[in-house]
C-alpha positions as a Python dict, from the first residue, in 0.01 Angstrom:
ca = {
    (1, 'X'): (0, 0, 0),
    (2, 'X'): (142, 346, -120),
    (3, 'X'): (191, 639, 128),
    (4, 'X'): (186, 986, 35),
    (5, 'X'): (348, 1243, 243),
    (6, 'X'): (411, 1627, 232),
    (7, 'X'): (572, 1670, 540),
    (8, 'X'): (567, 2087, 536),
    (9, 'X'): (150, 2024, 520),
    (10, 'X'): (128, 1760, 707),
    (11, 'X'): (-76, 1561, 489),
    (12, 'X'): (-30, 1189, 434),
    (13, 'X'): (-271, 1026, 186),
    (14, 'X'): (-322, 664, 151),
    (15, 'X'): (-626, 615, -58),
    (16, 'X'): (-446, 460, -413),
    (17, 'X'): (-706, 687, -601),
    (18, 'X'): (-601, 1022, -447),
    (19, 'X'): (-243, 939, -493),
    (20, 'X'): (-288, 879, -842),
    (21, 'X'): (-472, 1176, -906),
    (22, 'X'): (-239, 1380, -729),
    (23, 'X'): (65, 1247, -951),
    (24, 'X'): (-105, 1259, -1269),
    (25, 'X'): (-182, 1625, -1188),
    (26, 'X'): (176, 1647, -1168),
    (27, 'X'): (243, 1501, -1493),
    (28, 'X'): (400, 1187, -1292),
    (29, 'X'): (255, 835, -1364),
    (30, 'X'): (164, 589, -1093),
    (31, 'X'): (0, 265, -1135),
    (32, 'X'): (-80, -77, -911),
    (33, 'X'): (-46, -368, -1057),
    (34, 'X'): (-121, -704, -900),
    (35, 'X'): (147, -913, -747),
    (36, 'X'): (80, -1258, -723),
    (37, 'X'): (475, -1428, -746),
    (38, 'X'): (651, -1488, -418),
    (39, 'X'): (1036, -1461, -461),
    (40, 'X'): (1353, -1518, -214),
    (41, 'X'): (1669, -1347, -207),
    (42, 'X'): (1818, -1642, -477),
    (43, 'X'): (1514, -1581, -743),
    (44, 'X'): (1720, -1502, -1036),
    (45, 'X'): (1661, -1141, -1233),
    (46, 'X'): (1484, -1356, -1539),
    (47, 'X'): (1263, -1568, -1322),
    (48, 'X'): (1141, -1200, -1157),
    (49, 'X'): (1120, -1025, -1530),
    (50, 'X'): (907, -1385, -1661),
    (51, 'X'): (690, -1369, -1396),
    (52, 'X'): (569, -1012, -1500),
    (53, 'X'): (606, -1055, -1848),
    (54, 'X'): (236, -1028, -1924),
    (55, 'X'): (225, -677, -1759),
    (56, 'X'): (582, -572, -1902),
    (57, 'X'): (610, -623, -2261),
    (58, 'X'): (286, -425, -2299),
    (59, 'X'): (407, -117, -2113),
    (60, 'X'): (730, -116, -2257),
    (61, 'X'): (602, -93, -2598),
    (62, 'X'): (366, 132, -2570),
    (63, 'X'): (626, 324, -2371),
    (64, 'X'): (916, 275, -2637),
    (65, 'X'): (1103, 110, -2359),
    (66, 'X'): (1355, -126, -2470),
    (67, 'X'): (1507, -286, -2164),
    (68, 'X'): (1460, -422, -1795),
    (69, 'X'): (1638, -544, -1535),
    (70, 'X'): (1593, -629, -1144),
    (71, 'X'): (1729, -419, -855),
    (72, 'X'): (1739, -685, -552),
    (73, 'X'): (1841, -520, -210),
    (74, 'X'): (1795, -764, 130),
    (75, 'X'): (1969, -664, 461),
    (76, 'X'): (2234, -938, 423),
    (77, 'X'): (2370, -745, 150),
    (78, 'X'): (2719, -632, 121),
    (79, 'X'): (2789, -286, 110),
    (80, 'X'): (2450, -133, 123),
    (81, 'X'): (2577, 188, 292),
    (82, 'X'): (2761, 270, -43),
    (83, 'X'): (2465, 187, -254),
    (84, 'X'): (2222, 358, -26),
    (85, 'X'): (2433, 697, -52),
    (86, 'X'): (2434, 659, -454),
    (87, 'X'): (2075, 773, -432),
    (88, 'X'): (1995, 952, -124),
    (89, 'X'): (2118, 1295, -253),
    (90, 'X'): (1919, 1508, -512),
    (91, 'X'): (1918, 1398, -883),
    (92, 'X'): (1821, 1382, -1227),
    (93, 'X'): (1810, 1165, -1538),
    (94, 'X'): (1834, 1226, -1864),
    (95, 'X'): (1545, 992, -1918),
    (96, 'X'): (1256, 845, -1726),
    (97, 'X'): (1271, 643, -1394),
    (98, 'X'): (1040, 364, -1353),
    (99, 'X'): (1012, 90, -1125),
    (100, 'X'): (784, -183, -1035),
    (101, 'X'): (815, -284, -653),
    (102, 'X'): (746, -654, -677),
    (103, 'X'): (835, -654, -309),
    (104, 'X'): (980, -463, 32),
    (105, 'X'): (1005, -77, -20),
    (106, 'X'): (1129, 223, -74),
    (107, 'X'): (1076, 604, -22),
    (108, 'X'): (1094, 802, -327),
    (109, 'X'): (1137, 1179, -257),
    (110, 'X'): (1019, 1473, -537),
    (111, 'X'): (1112, 1861, -526),
    (112, 'X'): (918, 2036, -825),
    (113, 'X'): (1015, 2333, -665),
    (114, 'X'): (668, 2487, -772),
    (115, 'X'): (547, 2331, -437),
    (116, 'X'): (657, 2204, -79),
    (117, 'X'): (885, 1865, -138),
    (118, 'X'): (665, 1563, -134),
    (119, 'X'): (752, 1149, -65),
    (120, 'X'): (610, 842, -173),
    (121, 'X'): (632, 546, -7),
    (122, 'X'): (628, 223, -280),
    (123, 'X'): (576, -112, -192),
    (124, 'X'): (472, -427, -324),
    (125, 'X'): (269, -400, -655),
    (126, 'X'): (332, 4, -678),
    (127, 'X'): (457, 140, -1046),
    (128, 'X'): (608, 490, -1050),
    (129, 'X'): (771, 656, -1336),
    (130, 'X'): (956, 974, -1253),
    (131, 'X'): (960, 1214, -1557),
    (132, 'X'): (1305, 1256, -1716),
    (133, 'X'): (1462, 1611, -1561),
    (134, 'X'): (1258, 1566, -1209),
    (135, 'X'): (1450, 1626, -939),
    (136, 'X'): (1431, 1373, -710),
    (137, 'X'): (1595, 1140, -454),
    (138, 'X'): (1498, 763, -275),
    (139, 'X'): (1615, 578, 23),
    (140, 'X'): (1546, 206, 86),
    (141, 'X'): (1606, 281, 458),
    (142, 'X'): (1824, 260, 736),
    (143, 'X'): (1738, -49, 886),
    (144, 'X'): (1667, -361, 733),
    (145, 'X'): (1656, -231, 369),
    (146, 'X'): (1427, -457, 168),
    (147, 'X'): (1365, -410, -184),
    (148, 'X'): (1310, -628, -495),
    (149, 'X'): (1179, -425, -783),
    (150, 'X'): (1167, -411, -1164),
    (151, 'X'): (1387, -108, -1370),
    (152, 'X'): (1243, -33, -1723),
    (153, 'X'): (1451, 190, -1950),
    (154, 'X'): (1541, 315, -2323),
    (155, 'X'): (1889, 304, -2254),
    (156, 'X'): (2037, 207, -1981),
    (157, 'X'): (2313, 493, -1993),
    (158, 'X'): (2003, 734, -1937),
    (159, 'X'): (1990, 647, -1583),
    (160, 'X'): (2326, 780, -1472),
    (161, 'X'): (2240, 1045, -1201),
    (162, 'X'): (2320, 1417, -1242),
    (163, 'X'): (2356, 1526, -880),
    (164, 'X'): (2195, 1858, -814),
    (165, 'X'): (2433, 1963, -498),
    (166, 'X'): (2144, 2165, -315),
    (167, 'X'): (2162, 1940, -47),
    (168, 'X'): (1785, 1964, 24),
    (169, 'X'): (1772, 1608, 138),
    (170, 'X'): (1951, 1731, 479),
    (171, 'X'): (1632, 1934, 595),
    (172, 'X'): (1458, 1543, 585),
    (173, 'X'): (1697, 1337, 732),
    (174, 'X'): (1450, 1301, 1054),
    (175, 'X'): (1134, 1209, 865),
    (176, 'X'): (966, 916, 996),
    (177, 'X'): (709, 733, 689),
    (178, 'X'): (356, 739, 869),
    (179, 'X'): (238, 412, 940),
    (180, 'X'): (-36, 247, 768),
    (181, 'X'): (-338, 245, 946),
    (182, 'X'): (-517, 443, 1189),
    (183, 'X'): (-365, 351, 1502),
    (184, 'X'): (-692, 300, 1801),
    (185, 'X'): (-475, 113, 2154),
    (186, 'X'): (-56, 106, 2155),
    (187, 'X'): (66, -213, 2360),
    (188, 'X'): (412, -114, 2521),
    (189, 'X'): (690, -308, 2610),
    (190, 'X'): (884, -213, 2920),
    (191, 'X'): (1244, -271, 2943),
    (192, 'X'): (1489, -73, 2728),
    (193, 'X'): (1073, 61, 2591),
    (194, 'X'): (973, 301, 2827),
    (195, 'X'): (1229, 223, 3087),
    (196, 'X'): (1560, 182, 3110),
    (197, 'X'): (1762, -152, 3098),
    (198, 'X'): (2000, -53, 3363),
    (199, 'X'): (1699, -17, 3570),
    (200, 'X'): (1596, -352, 3578),
    (201, 'X'): (1948, -500, 3565),
    (202, 'X'): (2102, -250, 3829),
    (203, 'X'): (1820, -209, 4067),
    (204, 'X'): (1564, -438, 4021),
    (205, 'X'): (1699, -789, 4011),
    (206, 'X'): (1980, -724, 4248),
    (207, 'X'): (1688, -602, 4475),
    (208, 'X'): (1511, -922, 4435),
    (209, 'X'): (1832, -1164, 4476),
    (210, 'X'): (1914, -947, 4794),
    (211, 'X'): (1540, -1008, 4966),
    (212, 'X'): (1484, -1330, 4795),
    (213, 'X'): (1510, -1489, 5145),
    (214, 'X'): (1190, -1297, 5228),
    (215, 'X'): (1005, -1563, 5024),
    (216, 'X'): (1045, -1791, 5328),
    (217, 'X'): (755, -1574, 5579),
    (218, 'X'): (548, -1546, 5284),
    (219, 'X'): (473, -1911, 5194),
    (220, 'X'): (128, -1883, 5336),
    (221, 'X'): (40, -1637, 5067),
    (222, 'X'): (-200, -1828, 4771),
    (223, 'X'): (71, -1684, 4490),
    (224, 'X'): (360, -1799, 4652),
    (225, 'X'): (226, -2156, 4721),
    (226, 'X'): (149, -2154, 4338),
    (227, 'X'): (479, -2005, 4216),
    (228, 'X'): (665, -2314, 4432),
    (229, 'X'): (475, -2534, 4260),
    (230, 'X'): (533, -2438, 3966),
    (231, 'X'): (868, -2400, 4030),
    (232, 'X'): (937, -2781, 4135),
    (233, 'X'): (745, -2906, 3834),
    (234, 'X'): (963, -2692, 3605),
    (235, 'X'): (1310, -2798, 3767),
    (236, 'X'): (1191, -3138, 3700),
    (237, 'X'): (1055, -3111, 3313),
    (238, 'X'): (1345, -2878, 3201),
    (239, 'X'): (1654, -2985, 3409),
    (240, 'X'): (1512, -3364, 3557),
    (241, 'X'): (1589, -3181, 3909),
    (242, 'X'): (1401, -3278, 4205),
    (243, 'X'): (1352, -3030, 4425),
    (244, 'X'): (1132, -3008, 4776),
    (245, 'X'): (1240, -2780, 5032),
    (246, 'X'): (1172, -2427, 5046),
    (247, 'X'): (1573, -2310, 5018),
    (248, 'X'): (1593, -2615, 4718),
    (249, 'X'): (1314, -2364, 4546),
    (250, 'X'): (1413, -2052, 4645),
    (251, 'X'): (1811, -2162, 4540),
    (252, 'X'): (1640, -2264, 4236),
    (253, 'X'): (1449, -1967, 4141),
    (254, 'X'): (1795, -1735, 4213),
    (255, 'X'): (1942, -1955, 3962),
    (256, 'X'): (1686, -1859, 3725),
    (257, 'X'): (1704, -1512, 3798),
    (258, 'X'): (2095, -1481, 3816),
    (259, 'X'): (2020, -1631, 3448),
    (260, 'X'): (1729, -1363, 3341),
    (261, 'X'): (1528, -1638, 3273),
    (262, 'X'): (1164, -1541, 3142),
    (263, 'X'): (1005, -1815, 3347),
    (264, 'X'): (635, -1755, 3504),
    (265, 'X'): (679, -1863, 3851),
    (266, 'X'): (1014, -1654, 3877),
    (267, 'X'): (842, -1338, 3736),
    (268, 'X'): (577, -1388, 4012),
    (269, 'X'): (803, -1399, 4272),
    (270, 'X'): (984, -1142, 4153),
    (271, 'X'): (702, -882, 4179),
    (272, 'X'): (606, -1023, 4539),
    (273, 'X'): (946, -909, 4675),
    (274, 'X'): (957, -604, 4459),
    (275, 'X'): (608, -466, 4591),
    (276, 'X'): (779, -436, 4934),
    (277, 'X'): (1055, -190, 4803),
    (278, 'X'): (813, -20, 4600),
    (279, 'X'): (589, 56, 4882),
    (280, 'X'): (850, 148, 5165),
    (281, 'X'): (1017, 376, 4892),
    (282, 'X'): (1312, 186, 4865),
    (283, 'X'): (1225, 184, 4490),
    (284, 'X'): (1080, 390, 4213),
    (285, 'X'): (1022, 260, 3879),
    (286, 'X'): (1281, 447, 3594),
    (287, 'X'): (1041, 571, 3293),
    (288, 'X'): (1197, 804, 2990),
    (289, 'X'): (1112, 1144, 3009),
    (290, 'X'): (912, 1170, 2703),
    (291, 'X'): (701, 881, 2824),
    (292, 'X'): (439, 1023, 3081),
    (293, 'X'): (390, 1335, 2874),
    (294, 'X'): (327, 1109, 2539),
    (295, 'X'): (69, 871, 2751),
    (296, 'X'): (-101, 1231, 2880),
    (297, 'X'): (-164, 1329, 2478),
    (298, 'X'): (-222, 916, 2341),
    (299, 'X'): (-525, 870, 2605),
    (300, 'X'): (-659, 1258, 2494),
    (301, 'X'): (-663, 1158, 2155),
    (302, 'X'): (-877, 904, 2295),
    (303, 'X'): (-588, 584, 2167),
    (304, 'X'): (-613, 313, 2401),
    (305, 'X'): (-302, 183, 2590),
    (306, 'X'): (-144, -163, 2781),
    (307, 'X'): (152, -325, 2859),
    (308, 'X'): (303, -670, 2787),
    (309, 'X'): (605, -739, 2940),
    (310, 'X'): (767, -1062, 3007),
    (311, 'X'): (748, -915, 3368),
    (312, 'X'): (452, -998, 3543),
    (313, 'X'): (117, -789, 3592),
    (314, 'X'): (179, -709, 3944),
    (315, 'X'): (551, -628, 3838),
    (316, 'X'): (412, -402, 3607),
    (317, 'X'): (215, -226, 3775),
    (318, 'X'): (413, -174, 4055),
    (319, 'X'): (679, -33, 3823),
    (320, 'X'): (425, 277, 3646),
    (321, 'X'): (202, 265, 3984),
    (322, 'X'): (515, 373, 4208),
    (323, 'X'): (737, 550, 3877),
    (324, 'X'): (984, 838, 3931),
    (325, 'X'): (665, 1049, 3699),
    (326, 'X'): (395, 957, 3952),
    (327, 'X'): (140, 700, 3875),
    (328, 'X'): (77, 647, 3553),
    (329, 'X'): (-149, 284, 3578),
    (330, 'X'): (-460, 513, 3485),
    (331, 'X'): (-275, 544, 3141),
    (332, 'X'): (-343, 167, 3084),
    (333, 'X'): (-673, -61, 3021),
    (334, 'X'): (-504, -378, 2990),
    (335, 'X'): (-178, -546, 3125),
    (336, 'X'): (-63, -884, 2985),
    (337, 'X'): (222, -1129, 3094),
    (338, 'X'): (406, -1482, 2965),
    (339, 'X'): (63, -1624, 3102),
    (340, 'X'): (-62, -1502, 2780),
    (341, 'X'): (201, -1634, 2570),
    (342, 'X'): (532, -1597, 2475),
    (343, 'X'): (687, -1258, 2330),
    (344, 'X'): (844, -1402, 2062),
    (345, 'X'): (550, -1666, 1970),
    (346, 'X'): (251, -1458, 1659),
    (347, 'X'): (20, -1661, 1844),
    (348, 'X'): (18, -1454, 2152),
    (349, 'X'): (-18, -1135, 1959),
    (350, 'X'): (-323, -1275, 1786),
    (351, 'X'): (-487, -1377, 2128),
    (352, 'X'): (-432, -999, 2274),
    (353, 'X'): (-587, -877, 1935),
    (354, 'X'): (-868, -1131, 2026),
    (355, 'X'): (-866, -1060, 2397),
    (356, 'X'): (-874, -680, 2306),
    (357, 'X'): (-1145, -722, 1986),
    (358, 'X'): (-958, -486, 1823),
    (359, 'X'): (-821, -570, 1458),
    (360, 'X'): (-436, -583, 1456),
    (361, 'X'): (-386, -372, 1203),
    (362, 'X'): (-517, -71, 1441),
    (363, 'X'): (-289, -174, 1728),
    (364, 'X'): (60, -60, 1756),
    (365, 'X'): (344, -259, 1913),
    (366, 'X'): (638, -88, 2054),
    (367, 'X'): (976, -300, 2168),
    (368, 'X'): (1316, -328, 2116),
    (369, 'X'): (1370, -646, 2095),
    (370, 'X'): (1350, -723, 1677),
    (371, 'X'): (1217, -1111, 1765),
    (372, 'X'): (953, -983, 1933),
    (373, 'X'): (818, -720, 1653),
    (374, 'X'): (852, -996, 1454),
    (375, 'X'): (595, -1221, 1613),
    (376, 'X'): (369, -897, 1656),
    (377, 'X'): (392, -810, 1282),
    (378, 'X'): (305, -1198, 1195),
    (379, 'X'): (17, -1140, 1355),
    (380, 'X'): (-86, -806, 1188),
    (381, 'X'): (17, -565, 1426),
    (382, 'X'): (198, -245, 1320),
    (383, 'X'): (493, -202, 1490),
    (384, 'X'): (821, 13, 1583),
    (385, 'X'): (1113, -50, 1732),
    (386, 'X'): (1273, 182, 2051),
    (387, 'X'): (1601, 243, 2012),
    (388, 'X'): (1714, 379, 2337),
    (389, 'X'): (2068, 456, 2438),
    (390, 'X'): (2283, 139, 2421),
    (391, 'X'): (2064, -36, 2170),
    (392, 'X'): (2099, -6, 1756),
    (393, 'X'): (1813, -2, 1544),
    (394, 'X'): (1746, -319, 1347),
    (395, 'X'): (1418, -288, 1225),
    (396, 'X'): (1198, -66, 925),
    (397, 'X'): (1040, 100, 1155),
    (398, 'X'): (1256, 302, 1419),
    (399, 'X'): (1211, 575, 1657),
    (400, 'X'): (1457, 700, 1941),
    (401, 'X'): (1147, 795, 2164),
    (402, 'X'): (753, 785, 2220),
    (403, 'X'): (786, 1164, 2034),
    (404, 'X'): (914, 1000, 1746),
    (405, 'X'): (664, 744, 1770),
    (406, 'X'): (386, 978, 1749),
    (407, 'X'): (483, 1151, 1452),
    (408, 'X'): (426, 840, 1280),
    (409, 'X'): (66, 761, 1438),
    (410, 'X'): (-159, 885, 1139),
    (411, 'X'): (-369, 1127, 1266),
}
C-alpha cells in the first residue's frame, strides 16, 4: 500500500485513487499492478522478469522502452551503505526512471520547486515513473533494507544520476514514514522501551536477589504457593531436577533470576518482593522523560494503551504505579504477561488482539527487541522499534523516543 506524504503540510494520503490523481496532476505516472508471485533472495532476474512479462511487454511497447532489469536489496547485502548513498542525494536523469516494486519498499522524494517537497512510499505492487529531468532522490531505508523492483529503460545510460548538490535532502533526514493504518490501541513493552534496561538489571534484579529469602515468610500466600509448585514442576521438566524444600526452591528461583530466565513463577515472586520495595519507598520505577507526557497526549486523543512485558502483571503495575513520574497506571486499559503466551510467538499477539476485540492492524506494538516485533508483525500488528541509548536499530521502523513514535501515527 503506497503512502503519500507532504511533510511541510503534515499531509498523509493512502487512498490509491487520490495518490494517482495527485501524481497525474503533476505529470508523474503512478499505477498499481497485481502482485501474486513470491520470490526469495536467490530468485534470478530472469525468473522475476518472466513472472511479470504479461504486464511488462505491453507497457514497454507503449512507452518505447527497450530493456528491463531487477534491483534486489536485502538486509544481508554487502556494501549497502555505499549503494544507499548513491541514490540518497537529490539528482535527475536524462530519461524516465521507472520502477515496479514486486516486493519490499522504498521511499521516493520529489522536489518540483513550485510546491513543497513530497514523498511516496512504494511497496509491493506499486509502479512509479519519474519523468526525465525531475529532481528527486530515493531511500531504501537505514535499517533492514528490502527492495525487489523491476527497472525499465530506453537506454541504461539514461539513468546515470546528475547530482544537483543543493543538499535539500538534508532537510528531511529526520522524516518518519507514517504508519499505514489508524492506531486505536498502543501495546508497549517496558524494558528498553518505556524504561531503561539498566534500571532492571542494576536495581530491580539485585533488590530481588538480595531479598529473595523473605519468600520463606510469605509461603502462606496462595500466589507464593502456586509459584513454588510451578517451580518444582519446571525444574523437573526442564532440568530433570527434583526439588522439594523451600530452600531448594528459592535456590532454583535465584539461579533463574541470575540467568535472567523469562519464567512465569520467577516473574511472579519477583513482583511479590518488589512490592515491598516500591511501597517502602526504596524503589521508584524508571521511565524515560518522554513517556508520561506522550501517554497523556495519546489518552487525550482517545488512543487506549496496554502493557505487554515478560515481567508479571503485578510487577508492571508496581513499576508504573510507583514511577519517578508519578502514578501512570491510569493510562493503561490492560496488562499482559507470559501467562498470555511467549513474547516471541505470533499466536500470543493474535490472542491479545482477540482479547481486546480490536483489528490487529489498528494495534501498534512498541518494543526494542526484533524477535518480539517479528512475532507481532506476523499477527498483523503495526510495529515500531524503540532505539534507546545502548541499543541499535535493526527494524524497518525505528524511533529514538515516544515523541518520534507520535510523528508516525496517522491523525
